[in-house]
CHARMM-style PDB file with segment names, atoms N, HN, CA, C and O in Angstrom:
ATOM      1  N   MET     1     131.439-101.299 -47.761  1.00  0.00      PROA
ATOM      2  CA  MET     1     130.422-101.052 -48.762  1.00  0.00      PROA
ATOM      3  C   MET     1     130.459-102.117 -49.859  1.00  0.00      PROA
ATOM      4  O   MET     1     129.418-102.555 -50.347  1.00  0.00      PROA
ATOM      5  N   LEU     2     131.659-102.521 -50.236  1.00  0.00      PROA
ATOM      6  HN  LEU     2     132.505-102.165 -49.840  1.00  0.00      PROA
ATOM      7  CA  LEU     2     131.809-103.557 -51.256  1.00  0.00      PROA
ATOM      8  C   LEU     2     131.256-104.885 -50.753  1.00  0.00      PROA
ATOM      9  O   LEU     2     130.667-105.655 -51.511  1.00  0.00      PROA
ATOM     10  N   ARG     3     131.455-105.140 -49.464  1.00  0.00      PROA
ATOM     11  HN  ARG     3     131.933-104.515 -48.848  1.00  0.00      PROA
ATOM     12  CA  ARG     3     130.950-106.379 -48.863  1.00  0.00      PROA
ATOM     13  C   ARG     3     129.418-106.412 -48.886  1.00  0.00      PROA
ATOM     14  O   ARG     3     128.822-107.461 -49.131  1.00  0.00      PROA
ATOM     15  N   LEU     4     128.788-105.268 -48.630  1.00  0.00      PROA
ATOM     16  HN  LEU     4     129.272-104.416 -48.430  1.00  0.00      PROA
ATOM     17  CA  LEU     4     127.326-105.192 -48.656  1.00  0.00      PROA
ATOM     18  C   LEU     4     126.790-105.443 -50.059  1.00  0.00      PROA
ATOM     19  O   LEU     4     125.790-106.142 -50.223  1.00  0.00      PROA
ATOM     20  N   LYS     5     127.435-104.889 -51.058  1.00  0.00      PROA
ATOM     21  HN  LYS     5     128.247-104.321 -50.924  1.00  0.00      PROA
ATOM     22  CA  LYS     5     127.014-105.125 -52.434  1.00  0.00      PROA
ATOM     23  C   LYS     5     127.187-106.583 -52.818  1.00  0.00      PROA
ATOM     24  O   LYS     5     126.335-107.159 -53.495  1.00  0.00      PROA
ATOM     25  N   THR     6     128.282-107.175 -52.387  1.00  0.00      PROA
ATOM     26  HN  THR     6     128.974-106.707 -51.836  1.00  0.00      PROA
ATOM     27  CA  THR     6     128.537-108.580 -52.683  1.00  0.00      PROA
ATOM     28  C   THR     6     127.482-109.471 -52.023  1.00  0.00      PROA
ATOM     29  O   THR     6     126.977-110.402 -52.651  1.00  0.00      PROA
ATOM     30  N   LEU     7     127.155-109.195 -50.782  1.00  0.00      PROA
ATOM     31  HN  LEU     7     127.566-108.439 -50.273  1.00  0.00      PROA
ATOM     32  CA  LEU     7     126.125-109.978 -50.089  1.00  0.00      PROA
ATOM     33  C   LEU     7     124.756-109.792 -50.735  1.00  0.00      PROA
ATOM     34  O   LEU     7     123.973-110.738 -50.819  1.00  0.00      PROA
ATOM     35  N   THR     8     124.469-108.589 -51.186  1.00  0.00      PROA
ATOM     36  HN  THR     8     125.104-107.820 -51.118  1.00  0.00      PROA
ATOM     37  CA  THR     8     123.192-108.331 -51.856  1.00  0.00      PROA
ATOM     38  C   THR     8     123.101-109.101 -53.165  1.00  0.00      PROA
ATOM     39  O   THR     8     122.053-109.663 -53.482  1.00  0.00      PROA
ATOM     40  N   ILE     9     124.178-109.130 -53.919  1.00  0.00      PROA
ATOM     41  HN  ILE     9     125.030-108.673 -53.662  1.00  0.00      PROA
ATOM     42  CA  ILE     9     124.187-109.874 -55.179  1.00  0.00      PROA
ATOM     43  C   ILE     9     124.064-111.366 -54.926  1.00  0.00      PROA
ATOM     44  O   ILE     9     123.333-112.047 -55.644  1.00  0.00      PROA
ATOM     45  N   ILE    10     124.757-111.889 -53.930  1.00  0.00      PROA
ATOM     46  HN  ILE    10     125.351-111.336 -53.347  1.00  0.00      PROA
ATOM     47  CA  ILE    10     124.659-113.318 -53.595  1.00  0.00      PROA
ATOM     48  C   ILE    10     123.238-113.657 -53.150  1.00  0.00      PROA
ATOM     49  O   ILE    10     122.698-114.697 -53.526  1.00  0.00      PROA
ATOM     50  N   PHE    11     122.639-112.783 -52.356  1.00  0.00      PROA
ATOM     51  HN  PHE    11     123.078-111.938 -52.051  1.00  0.00      PROA
ATOM     52  CA  PHE    11     121.260-112.995 -51.922  1.00  0.00      PROA
ATOM     53  C   PHE    11     120.317-113.023 -53.119  1.00  0.00      PROA
ATOM     54  O   PHE    11     119.454-113.896 -53.217  1.00  0.00      PROA
ATOM     55  N   ALA    12     120.483-112.072 -54.022  1.00  0.00      PROA
ATOM     56  HN  ALA    12     121.184-111.363 -53.943  1.00  0.00      PROA
ATOM     57  CA  ALA    12     119.612-111.999 -55.189  1.00  0.00      PROA
ATOM     58  C   ALA    12     119.755-113.227 -56.077  1.00  0.00      PROA
ATOM     59  O   ALA    12     118.770-113.712 -56.635  1.00  0.00      PROA
ATOM     60  N   ILE    13     120.970-113.728 -56.209  1.00  0.00      PROA
ATOM     61  HN  ILE    13     121.770-113.335 -55.756  1.00  0.00      PROA
ATOM     62  CA  ILE    13     121.205-114.892 -57.068  1.00  0.00      PROA
ATOM     63  C   ILE    13     120.660-116.175 -56.445  1.00  0.00      PROA
ATOM     64  O   ILE    13     120.169-117.043 -57.167  1.00  0.00      PROA
ATOM     65  N   THR    14     120.735-116.312 -55.137  1.00  0.00      PROA
ATOM     66  HN  THR    14     121.134-115.607 -54.550  1.00  0.00      PROA
ATOM     67  CA  THR    14     120.339-117.569 -54.494  1.00  0.00      PROA
ATOM     68  C   THR    14     118.885-117.605 -54.047  1.00  0.00      PROA
ATOM     69  O   THR    14     118.243-118.649 -54.166  1.00  0.00      PROA
ATOM     70  N   VAL    15     118.344-116.505 -53.539  1.00  0.00      PROA
ATOM     71  HN  VAL    15     118.866-115.657 -53.443  1.00  0.00      PROA
ATOM     72  CA  VAL    15     117.011-116.536 -52.934  1.00  0.00      PROA
ATOM     73  C   VAL    15     115.913-116.156 -53.910  1.00  0.00      PROA
ATOM     74  O   VAL    15     114.863-116.798 -53.922  1.00  0.00      PROA
ATOM     75  N   LEU    16     116.114-115.156 -54.711  1.00  0.00      PROA
ATOM     76  HN  LEU    16     116.967-114.634 -54.701  1.00  0.00      PROA
ATOM     77  CA  LEU    16     115.039-114.669 -55.579  1.00  0.00      PROA
ATOM     78  C   LEU    16     114.563-115.683 -56.615  1.00  0.00      PROA
ATOM     79  O   LEU    16     113.365-115.694 -56.897  1.00  0.00      PROA
ATOM     80  N   PRO    17     115.399-116.533 -57.202  1.00  0.00      PROA
ATOM     81  CA  PRO    17     114.849-117.528 -58.132  1.00  0.00      PROA
ATOM     82  C   PRO    17     113.904-118.538 -57.473  1.00  0.00      PROA
ATOM     83  O   PRO    17     113.103-119.167 -58.164  1.00  0.00      PROA
ATOM     84  N   SER    18     113.984-118.700 -56.155  1.00  0.00      PROA
ATOM     85  HN  SER    18     114.634-118.188 -55.594  1.00  0.00      PROA
ATOM     86  CA  SER    18     113.070-119.625 -55.481  1.00  0.00      PROA
ATOM     87  C   SER    18     111.659-119.057 -55.396  1.00  0.00      PROA
ATOM     88  O   SER    18     110.729-119.783 -55.042  1.00  0.00      PROA
ATOM     89  N   CYS    19     111.479-117.778 -55.711  1.00  0.00      PROA
ATOM     90  HN  CYS    19     112.234-117.189 -55.998  1.00  0.00      PROA
ATOM     91  CA  CYS    19     110.160-117.155 -55.690  1.00  0.00      PROA
ATOM     92  C   CYS    19     109.432-117.298 -57.026  1.00  0.00      PROA
ATOM     93  O   CYS    19     108.320-116.791 -57.179  1.00  0.00      PROA
ATOM     94  N   ALA    20     110.036-117.970 -57.976  1.00  0.00      PROA
ATOM     95  HN  ALA    20     110.938-118.382 -57.851  1.00  0.00      PROA
ATOM     96  CA  ALA    20     109.409-118.141 -59.287  1.00  0.00      PROA
ATOM     97  C   ALA    20     108.170-119.023 -59.154  1.00  0.00      PROA
ATOM     98  O   ALA    20     108.146-119.957 -58.353  1.00  0.00      PROA
ATOM     99  N   ILE    21     107.151-118.721 -59.940  1.00  0.00      PROA
ATOM    100  HN  ILE    21     107.171-117.962 -60.592  1.00  0.00      PROA
ATOM    101  CA  ILE    21     105.881-119.440 -59.877  1.00  0.00      PROA
ATOM    102  C   ILE    21     105.715-120.257 -61.148  1.00  0.00      PROA
ATOM    103  O   ILE    21     105.907-119.756 -62.256  1.00  0.00      PROA
ATOM    104  N   LYS    22     105.353-121.532 -60.968  1.00  0.00      PROA
ATOM    105  HN  LYS    22     105.197-121.939 -60.068  1.00  0.00      PROA
ATOM    106  CA  LYS    22     105.004-122.361 -62.114  1.00  0.00      PROA
ATOM    107  C   LYS    22     103.501-122.234 -62.335  1.00  0.00      PROA
ATOM    108  O   LYS    22     102.727-122.679 -61.487  1.00  0.00      PROA
ATOM    109  N   PRO    23     103.066-121.650 -63.433  1.00  0.00      PROA
ATOM    110  CA  PRO    23     101.648-121.346 -63.605  1.00  0.00      PROA
ATOM    111  C   PRO    23     100.798-122.516 -64.083  1.00  0.00      PROA
ATOM    112  O   PRO    23      99.605-122.314 -64.310  1.00  0.00      PROA
ATOM    113  N   TRP    24     101.316-123.695 -64.248  1.00  0.00      PROA
ATOM    114  HN  TRP    24     102.285-123.859 -64.064  1.00  0.00      PROA
ATOM    115  CA  TRP    24     100.518-124.793 -64.757  1.00  0.00      PROA
ATOM    116  C   TRP    24     100.740-126.045 -63.919  1.00  0.00      PROA
ATOM    117  O   TRP    24     101.736-126.176 -63.207  1.00  0.00      PROA
ATOM    118  N   VAL    25      99.804-126.939 -64.024  1.00  0.00      PROA
ATOM    119  HN  VAL    25      98.996-126.833 -64.602  1.00  0.00      PROA
ATOM    120  CA  VAL    25      99.869-128.222 -63.337  1.00  0.00      PROA
ATOM    121  C   VAL    25     100.440-129.234 -64.314  1.00  0.00      PROA
ATOM    122  O   VAL    25     100.009-129.312 -65.464  1.00  0.00      PROA
ATOM    123  N   GLN    26     101.391-129.993 -63.859  1.00  0.00      PROA
ATOM    124  HN  GLN    26     101.741-129.930 -62.925  1.00  0.00      PROA
ATOM    125  CA  GLN    26     101.984-131.011 -64.714  1.00  0.00      PROA
ATOM    126  C   GLN    26     100.971-132.115 -64.988  1.00  0.00      PROA
ATOM    127  O   GLN    26     100.027-132.308 -64.222  1.00  0.00      PROA
ATOM    128  N   SER    27     101.175-132.833 -66.079  1.00  0.00      PROA
ATOM    129  HN  SER    27     101.942-132.676 -66.701  1.00  0.00      PROA
ATOM    130  CA  SER    27     100.209-133.847 -66.482  1.00  0.00      PROA
ATOM    131  C   SER    27     100.131-134.994 -65.478  1.00  0.00      PROA
ATOM    132  O   SER    27      99.061-135.577 -65.301  1.00  0.00      PROA
ATOM    133  N   TYR    28     101.216-135.325 -64.831  1.00  0.00      PROA
ATOM    134  HN  TYR    28     102.085-134.851 -64.975  1.00  0.00      PROA
ATOM    135  CA  TYR    28     101.189-136.419 -63.859  1.00  0.00      PROA
ATOM    136  C   TYR    28     100.563-135.983 -62.532  1.00  0.00      PROA
ATOM    137  O   TYR    28     100.256-136.838 -61.701  1.00  0.00      PROA
ATOM    138  N   GLU    29     100.364-134.688 -62.308  1.00  0.00      PROA
ATOM    139  HN  GLU    29     100.613-133.993 -62.982  1.00  0.00      PROA
ATOM    140  CA  GLU    29      99.738-134.193 -61.090  1.00  0.00      PROA
ATOM    141  C   GLU    29      98.222-134.079 -61.222  1.00  0.00      PROA
ATOM    142  O   GLU    29      97.528-133.963 -60.212  1.00  0.00      PROA
ATOM    143  N   ARG    30      97.710-134.109 -62.410  1.00  0.00      PROA
ATOM    144  HN  ARG    30      98.274-134.204 -63.231  1.00  0.00      PROA
ATOM    145  CA  ARG    30      96.262-133.934 -62.619  1.00  0.00      PROA
ATOM    146  C   ARG    30      95.460-135.098 -62.068  1.00  0.00      PROA
ATOM    147  O   ARG    30      94.337-134.908 -61.603  1.00  0.00      PROA
ATOM    148  N   GLY    31      96.010-136.285 -62.113  1.00  0.00      PROA
ATOM    149  HN  GLY    31      96.922-136.440 -62.491  1.00  0.00      PROA
ATOM    150  CA  GLY    31      95.318-137.438 -61.554  1.00  0.00      PROA
ATOM    151  C   GLY    31      95.133-137.324 -60.049  1.00  0.00      PROA
ATOM    152  O   GLY    31      94.117-137.758 -59.505  1.00  0.00      PROA
ATOM    153  N   ILE    32      96.110-136.742 -59.384  1.00  0.00      PROA
ATOM    154  HN  ILE    32      96.935-136.390 -59.826  1.00  0.00      PROA
ATOM    155  CA  ILE    32      96.013-136.559 -57.939  1.00  0.00      PROA
ATOM    156  C   ILE    32      94.951-135.516 -57.609  1.00  0.00      PROA
ATOM    157  O   ILE    32      94.189-135.682 -56.657  1.00  0.00      PROA
ATOM    158  N   LEU    33      94.901-134.447 -58.393  1.00  0.00      PROA
ATOM    159  HN  LEU    33      95.520-134.312 -59.166  1.00  0.00      PROA
ATOM    160  CA  LEU    33      93.933-133.392 -58.125  1.00  0.00      PROA
ATOM    161  C   LEU    33      92.511-133.806 -58.485  1.00  0.00      PROA
ATOM    162  O   LEU    33      91.555-133.255 -57.940  1.00  0.00      PROA
ATOM    163  N   ALA    34      92.356-134.758 -59.385  1.00  0.00      PROA
ATOM    164  HN  ALA    34      93.133-135.206 -59.828  1.00  0.00      PROA
ATOM    165  CA  ALA    34      91.029-135.214 -59.787  1.00  0.00      PROA
ATOM    166  C   ALA    34      90.510-136.339 -58.890  1.00  0.00      PROA
ATOM    167  O   ALA    34      89.439-136.886 -59.153  1.00  0.00      PROA
ATOM    168  N   ASP    35      91.232-136.684 -57.864  1.00  0.00      PROA
ATOM    169  HN  ASP    35      92.102-136.240 -57.651  1.00  0.00      PROA
ATOM    170  CA  ASP    35      90.827-137.741 -56.941  1.00  0.00      PROA
ATOM    171  C   ASP    35      89.544-137.315 -56.213  1.00  0.00      PROA
ATOM    172  O   ASP    35      89.428-136.156 -55.813  1.00  0.00      PROA
ATOM    173  N   PRO    36      88.589-138.218 -56.037  1.00  0.00      PROA
ATOM    174  CA  PRO    36      87.339-137.857 -55.351  1.00  0.00      PROA
ATOM    175  C   PRO    36      87.548-137.357 -53.923  1.00  0.00      PROA
ATOM    176  O   PRO    36      86.703-136.630 -53.400  1.00  0.00      PROA
ATOM    177  N   ILE    37      88.639-137.727 -53.294  1.00  0.00      PROA
ATOM    178  HN  ILE    37      89.325-138.317 -53.719  1.00  0.00      PROA
ATOM    179  CA  ILE    37      88.888-137.272 -51.931  1.00  0.00      PROA
ATOM    180  C   ILE    37      89.125-135.762 -51.887  1.00  0.00      PROA
ATOM    181  O   ILE    37      89.017-135.146 -50.826  1.00  0.00      PROA
ATOM    182  N   MET    38      89.449-135.163 -53.041  1.00  0.00      PROA
ATOM    183  HN  MET    38      89.537-135.663 -53.902  1.00  0.00      PROA
ATOM    184  CA  MET    38      89.715-133.726 -53.105  1.00  0.00      PROA
ATOM    185  C   MET    38      88.432-132.908 -53.268  1.00  0.00      PROA
ATOM    186  O   MET    38      88.498-131.679 -53.303  1.00  0.00      PROA
ATOM    187  N   ALA    39      87.278-133.552 -53.369  1.00  0.00      PROA
ATOM    188  HN  ALA    39      87.225-134.550 -53.341  1.00  0.00      PROA
ATOM    189  CA  ALA    39      86.009-132.836 -53.544  1.00  0.00      PROA
ATOM    190  C   ALA    39      85.621-132.125 -52.251  1.00  0.00      PROA
ATOM    191  O   ALA    39      85.980-132.571 -51.162  1.00  0.00      PROA
ATOM    192  N   PHE    40      84.892-131.024 -52.372  1.00  0.00      PROA
ATOM    193  HN  PHE    40      84.601-130.662 -53.257  1.00  0.00      PROA
ATOM    194  CA  PHE    40      84.469-130.280 -51.201  1.00  0.00      PROA
ATOM    195  C   PHE    40      83.365-131.004 -50.435  1.00  0.00      PROA
ATOM    196  O   PHE    40      83.319-130.940 -49.206  1.00  0.00      PROA
ATOM    197  N   GLU    41      82.491-131.681 -51.141  1.00  0.00      PROA
ATOM    198  HN  GLU    41      82.528-131.733 -52.139  1.00  0.00      PROA
ATOM    199  CA  GLU    41      81.404-132.380 -50.474  1.00  0.00      PROA
ATOM    200  C   GLU    41      81.421-133.856 -50.868  1.00  0.00      PROA
ATOM    201  O   GLU    41      81.873-134.219 -51.954  1.00  0.00      PROA
ATOM    202  N   GLN    42      80.923-134.690 -49.970  1.00  0.00      PROA
ATOM    203  HN  GLN    42      80.556-134.395 -49.088  1.00  0.00      PROA
ATOM    204  CA  GLN    42      80.936-136.125 -50.243  1.00  0.00      PROA
ATOM    205  C   GLN    42      79.828-136.523 -51.200  1.00  0.00      PROA
ATOM    206  O   GLN    42      80.019-137.411 -52.032  1.00  0.00      PROA
ATOM    207  N   HSD    43      78.675-135.882 -51.095  1.00  0.00      PROA
ATOM    208  HN  HSD    43      78.520-135.161 -50.419  1.00  0.00      PROA
ATOM    209  CA  HSD    43      77.516-136.218 -51.919  1.00  0.00      PROA
ATOM    210  C   HSD    43      77.081-134.965 -52.669  1.00  0.00      PROA
ATOM    211  O   HSD    43      76.278-134.192 -52.146  1.00  0.00      PROA
ATOM    212  N   PRO    44      77.591-134.741 -53.887  1.00  0.00      PROA
ATOM    213  CA  PRO    44      77.302-133.489 -54.589  1.00  0.00      PROA
ATOM    214  C   PRO    44      75.817-133.296 -54.916  1.00  0.00      PROA
ATOM    215  O   PRO    44      75.329-132.166 -54.890  1.00  0.00      PROA
ATOM    216  N   ALA    45      75.092-134.374 -55.221  1.00  0.00      PROA
ATOM    217  HN  ALA    45      75.488-135.292 -55.242  1.00  0.00      PROA
ATOM    218  CA  ALA    45      73.677-134.221 -55.571  1.00  0.00      PROA
ATOM    219  C   ALA    45      72.859-133.762 -54.363  1.00  0.00      PROA
ATOM    220  O   ALA    45      72.026-132.864 -54.486  1.00  0.00      PROA
ATOM    221  N   SER    46      73.089-134.366 -53.211  1.00  0.00      PROA
ATOM    222  HN  SER    46      73.766-135.096 -53.111  1.00  0.00      PROA
ATOM    223  CA  SER    46      72.332-133.959 -52.026  1.00  0.00      PROA
ATOM    224  C   SER    46      72.743-132.561 -51.559  1.00  0.00      PROA
ATOM    225  O   SER    46      71.909-131.813 -51.051  1.00  0.00      PROA
ATOM    226  N   THR    47      73.998-132.208 -51.722  1.00  0.00      PROA
ATOM    227  HN  THR    47      74.676-132.816 -52.135  1.00  0.00      PROA
ATOM    228  CA  THR    47      74.441-130.871 -51.356  1.00  0.00      PROA
ATOM    229  C   THR    47      73.787-129.824 -52.251  1.00  0.00      PROA
ATOM    230  O   THR    47      73.396-128.756 -51.779  1.00  0.00      PROA
ATOM    231  N   ARG    48      73.668-130.128 -53.543  1.00  0.00      PROA
ATOM    232  HN  ARG    48      73.986-130.996 -53.927  1.00  0.00      PROA
ATOM    233  CA  ARG    48      72.999-129.212 -54.460  1.00  0.00      PROA
ATOM    234  C   ARG    48      71.530-129.032 -54.080  1.00  0.00      PROA
ATOM    235  O   ARG    48      70.998-127.924 -54.148  1.00  0.00      PROA
ATOM    236  N   PHE    49      70.877-130.127 -53.679  1.00  0.00      PROA
ATOM    237  HN  PHE    49      71.310-131.027 -53.624  1.00  0.00      PROA
ATOM    238  CA  PHE    49      69.471-130.055 -53.283  1.00  0.00      PROA
ATOM    239  C   PHE    49      69.307-129.211 -52.018  1.00  0.00      PROA
ATOM    240  O   PHE    49      68.411-128.370 -51.949  1.00  0.00      PROA
ATOM    241  N   ILE    50      70.159-129.426 -51.022  1.00  0.00      PROA
ATOM    242  HN  ILE    50      70.888-130.109 -51.077  1.00  0.00      PROA
ATOM    243  CA  ILE    50      70.081-128.655 -49.782  1.00  0.00      PROA
ATOM    244  C   ILE    50      70.333-127.177 -50.062  1.00  0.00      PROA
ATOM    245  O   ILE    50      69.663-126.319 -49.488  1.00  0.00      PROA
ATOM    246  N   ASN    51      71.289-126.870 -50.935  1.00  0.00      PROA
ATOM    247  HN  ASN    51      71.833-127.567 -51.401  1.00  0.00      PROA
ATOM    248  CA  ASN    51      71.547-125.472 -51.292  1.00  0.00      PROA
ATOM    249  C   ASN    51      70.356-124.851 -52.006  1.00  0.00      PROA
ATOM    250  O   ASN    51      70.060-123.674 -51.802  1.00  0.00      PROA
ATOM    251  N   HSD    52      69.663-125.634 -52.848  1.00  0.00      PROA
ATOM    252  HN  HSD    52      69.904-126.590 -53.013  1.00  0.00      PROA
ATOM    253  CA  HSD    52      68.475-125.137 -53.539  1.00  0.00      PROA
ATOM    254  C   HSD    52      67.373-124.812 -52.539  1.00  0.00      PROA
ATOM    255  O   HSD    52      66.720-123.774 -52.647  1.00  0.00      PROA
ATOM    256  N   VAL    53      67.164-125.686 -51.576  1.00  0.00      PROA
ATOM    257  HN  VAL    53      67.694-126.529 -51.488  1.00  0.00      PROA
ATOM    258  CA  VAL    53      66.137-125.450 -50.559  1.00  0.00      PROA
ATOM    259  C   VAL    53      66.497-124.215 -49.736  1.00  0.00      PROA
ATOM    260  O   VAL    53      65.627-123.399 -49.433  1.00  0.00      PROA
ATOM    261  N   TYR    54      67.766-124.073 -49.375  1.00  0.00      PROA
ATOM    262  HN  TYR    54      68.472-124.736 -49.622  1.00  0.00      PROA
ATOM    263  CA  TYR    54      68.199-122.915 -48.604  1.00  0.00      PROA
ATOM    264  C   TYR    54      67.988-121.624 -49.387  1.00  0.00      PROA
ATOM    265  O   TYR    54      67.527-120.627 -48.831  1.00  0.00      PROA
ATOM    266  N   GLU    55      68.322-121.641 -50.670  1.00  0.00      PROA
ATOM    267  HN  GLU    55      68.697-122.452 -51.121  1.00  0.00      PROA
ATOM    268  CA  GLU    55      68.143-120.448 -51.499  1.00  0.00      PROA
ATOM    269  C   GLU    55      66.670-120.081 -51.620  1.00  0.00      PROA
ATOM    270  O   GLU    55      66.324-118.900 -51.617  1.00  0.00      PROA
ATOM    271  N   ALA    56      65.801-121.081 -51.725  1.00  0.00      PROA
ATOM    272  HN  ALA    56      66.081-122.041 -51.727  1.00  0.00      PROA
ATOM    273  CA  ALA    56      64.373-120.808 -51.858  1.00  0.00      PROA
ATOM    274  C   ALA    56      63.790-120.254 -50.555  1.00  0.00      PROA
ATOM    275  O   ALA    56      62.938-119.367 -50.587  1.00  0.00      PROA
ATOM    276  N   ARG    57      64.241-120.768 -49.422  1.00  0.00      PROA
ATOM    277  HN  ARG    57      64.934-121.489 -49.396  1.00  0.00      PROA
ATOM    278  CA  ARG    57      63.721-120.310 -48.140  1.00  0.00      PROA
ATOM    279  C   ARG    57      64.242-118.950 -47.745  1.00  0.00      PROA
ATOM    280  O   ARG    57      63.475-118.095 -47.303  1.00  0.00      PROA
ATOM    281  N   GLU    58      65.520-118.740 -47.896  1.00  0.00      PROA
ATOM    282  HN  GLU    58      66.143-119.435 -48.255  1.00  0.00      PROA
ATOM    283  CA  GLU    58      66.159-117.531 -47.392  1.00  0.00      PROA
ATOM    284  C   GLU    58      66.235-116.422 -48.430  1.00  0.00      PROA
ATOM    285  O   GLU    58      66.689-115.321 -48.119  1.00  0.00      PROA
ATOM    286  N   ALA    59      65.807-116.686 -49.641  1.00  0.00      PROA
ATOM    287  HN  ALA    59      65.438-117.581 -49.893  1.00  0.00      PROA
ATOM    288  CA  ALA    59      65.917-115.726 -50.738  1.00  0.00      PROA
ATOM    289  C   ALA    59      67.366-115.282 -50.901  1.00  0.00      PROA
ATOM    290  O   ALA    59      67.650-114.106 -51.130  1.00  0.00      PROA
ATOM    291  N   ALA    60      68.267-116.237 -50.780  1.00  0.00      PROA
ATOM    292  HN  ALA    60      68.036-117.193 -50.594  1.00  0.00      PROA
ATOM    293  CA  ALA    60      69.701-115.961 -50.854  1.00  0.00      PROA
ATOM    294  C   ALA    60      70.273-116.626 -52.089  1.00  0.00      PROA
ATOM    295  O   ALA    60      71.175-117.457 -51.986  1.00  0.00      PROA
ATOM    296  N   ARG    61      69.767-116.277 -53.236  1.00  0.00      PROA
ATOM    297  HN  ARG    61      69.034-115.603 -53.320  1.00  0.00      PROA
ATOM    298  CA  ARG    61      70.196-116.901 -54.482  1.00  0.00      PROA
ATOM    299  C   ARG    61      71.669-116.626 -54.744  1.00  0.00      PROA
ATOM    300  O   ARG    61      72.096-115.471 -54.759  1.00  0.00      PROA
ATOM    301  N   GLY    62      72.450-117.688 -54.950  1.00  0.00      PROA
ATOM    302  HN  GLY    62      72.103-118.626 -54.937  1.00  0.00      PROA
ATOM    303  CA  GLY    62      73.845-117.565 -55.294  1.00  0.00      PROA
ATOM    304  C   GLY    62      74.756-117.252 -54.125  1.00  0.00      PROA
ATOM    305  O   GLY    62      75.905-116.865 -54.336  1.00  0.00      PROA
ATOM    306  N   ALA    63      74.290-117.405 -52.919  1.00  0.00      PROA
ATOM    307  HN  ALA    63      73.356-117.720 -52.747  1.00  0.00      PROA
ATOM    308  CA  ALA    63      75.102-117.077 -51.758  1.00  0.00      PROA
ATOM    309  C   ALA    63      76.035-118.206 -51.368  1.00  0.00      PROA
ATOM    310  O   ALA    63      76.737-118.094 -50.363  1.00  0.00      PROA
ATOM    311  N   GLU    64      76.065-119.264 -52.112  1.00  0.00      PROA
ATOM    312  HN  GLU    64      75.495-119.355 -52.928  1.00  0.00      PROA
ATOM    313  CA  GLU    64      76.895-120.421 -51.774  1.00  0.00      PROA
ATOM    314  C   GLU    64      78.175-120.465 -52.593  1.00  0.00      PROA
ATOM    315  O   GLU    64      78.734-121.544 -52.786  1.00  0.00      PROA
ATOM    316  N   GLY    65      78.648-119.346 -53.071  1.00  0.00      PROA
ATOM    317  HN  GLY    65      78.193-118.470 -52.914  1.00  0.00      PROA
ATOM    318  CA  GLY    65      79.905-119.313 -53.807  1.00  0.00      PROA
ATOM    319  C   GLY    65      79.787-119.723 -55.257  1.00  0.00      PROA
ATOM    320  O   GLY    65      80.745-120.245 -55.826  1.00  0.00      PROA
ATOM    321  N   SER    66      78.642-119.502 -55.867  1.00  0.00      PROA
ATOM    322  HN  SER    66      77.864-119.078 -55.404  1.00  0.00      PROA
ATOM    323  CA  SER    66      78.477-119.877 -57.255  1.00  0.00      PROA
ATOM    324  C   SER    66      79.223-118.906 -58.151  1.00  0.00      PROA
ATOM    325  O   SER    66      79.487-117.767 -57.766  1.00  0.00      PROA
ATOM    326  N   ALA    67      79.558-119.358 -59.339  1.00  0.00      PROA
ATOM    327  HN  ALA    67      79.344-120.283 -59.652  1.00  0.00      PROA
ATOM    328  CA  ALA    67      80.319-118.527 -60.282  1.00  0.00      PROA
ATOM    329  C   ALA    67      79.398-117.532 -60.953  1.00  0.00      PROA
ATOM    330  O   ALA    67      78.191-117.751 -61.058  1.00  0.00      PROA
ATOM    331  N   GLY    68      79.971-116.458 -61.397  1.00  0.00      PROA
ATOM    332  HN  GLY    68      80.952-116.280 -61.312  1.00  0.00      PROA
ATOM    333  CA  GLY    68      79.210-115.447 -62.120  1.00  0.00      PROA
ATOM    334  C   GLY    68      79.621-114.052 -61.687  1.00  0.00      PROA
ATOM    335  O   GLY    68      80.239-113.857 -60.641  1.00  0.00      PROA
ATOM    336  N   GLY    69      79.274-113.122 -62.493  1.00  0.00      PROA
ATOM    337  HN  GLY    69      78.771-113.281 -63.343  1.00  0.00      PROA
ATOM    338  CA  GLY    69      79.651-111.742 -62.193  1.00  0.00      PROA
ATOM    339  C   GLY    69      78.545-110.998 -61.478  1.00  0.00      PROA
ATOM    340  O   GLY    69      77.515-111.577 -61.132  1.00  0.00      PROA
ATOM    341  N   GLY    70      78.760-109.725 -61.261  1.00  0.00      PROA
ATOM    342  HN  GLY    70      79.596-109.254 -61.542  1.00  0.00      PROA
ATOM    343  CA  GLY    70      77.779-108.900 -60.570  1.00  0.00      PROA
ATOM    344  C   GLY    70      76.655-108.429 -61.481  1.00  0.00      PROA
ATOM    345  O   GLY    70      75.715-107.775 -61.028  1.00  0.00      PROA
ATOM    346  N   CYS    71      76.753-108.767 -62.782  1.00  0.00      PROA
ATOM    347  HN  CYS    71      77.516-109.298 -63.149  1.00  0.00      PROA
ATOM    348  CA  CYS    71      75.750-108.286 -63.716  1.00  0.00      PROA
ATOM    349  C   CYS    71      74.504-109.168 -63.752  1.00  0.00      PROA
ATOM    350  O   CYS    71      73.512-108.800 -64.381  1.00  0.00      PROA
ATOM    351  N   GLY    72      74.539-110.325 -63.088  1.00  0.00      PROA
ATOM    352  HN  GLY    72      75.345-110.624 -62.577  1.00  0.00      PROA
ATOM    353  CA  GLY    72      73.393-111.211 -63.075  1.00  0.00      PROA
ATOM    354  C   GLY    72      73.478-112.328 -64.073  1.00  0.00      PROA
ATOM    355  O   GLY    72      72.589-113.178 -64.116  1.00  0.00      PROA
ATOM    356  N   CYS    73      74.526-112.360 -64.886  1.00  0.00      PROA
ATOM    357  HN  CYS    73      75.248-111.669 -64.851  1.00  0.00      PROA
ATOM    358  CA  CYS    73      74.676-113.433 -65.865  1.00  0.00      PROA
ATOM    359  C   CYS    73      75.584-114.524 -65.303  1.00  0.00      PROA
ATOM    360  O   CYS    73      76.514-114.245 -64.545  1.00  0.00      PROA
ATOM    361  N   ASN    74      75.308-115.737 -65.675  1.00  0.00      PROA
ATOM    362  HN  ASN    74      74.553-115.963 -66.291  1.00  0.00      PROA
ATOM    363  CA  ASN    74      76.116-116.863 -65.177  1.00  0.00      PROA
ATOM    364  C   ASN    74      76.907-117.457 -66.284  1.00  0.00      PROA
ATOM    365  OT1 ASN    74      77.649-118.415 -66.068  1.00  0.00      PROA
TER     366      ASN     74
END
């Protein structure tokens, strides 16, 4: 029983701190994330136009993952 408690304490000390989350991006990492290669689309203006045409035809306003709540406000 003592061995089980000892193993549990060793596990808690070694493994659980690796589950900690860093909630912010470091300043030197922001340049990498702002790289144009990280964009979802290659041509944002043409993608916006195609989405506008799709919304007008299909009456699917906001179906492309736009931000906003369920109340209708953006």
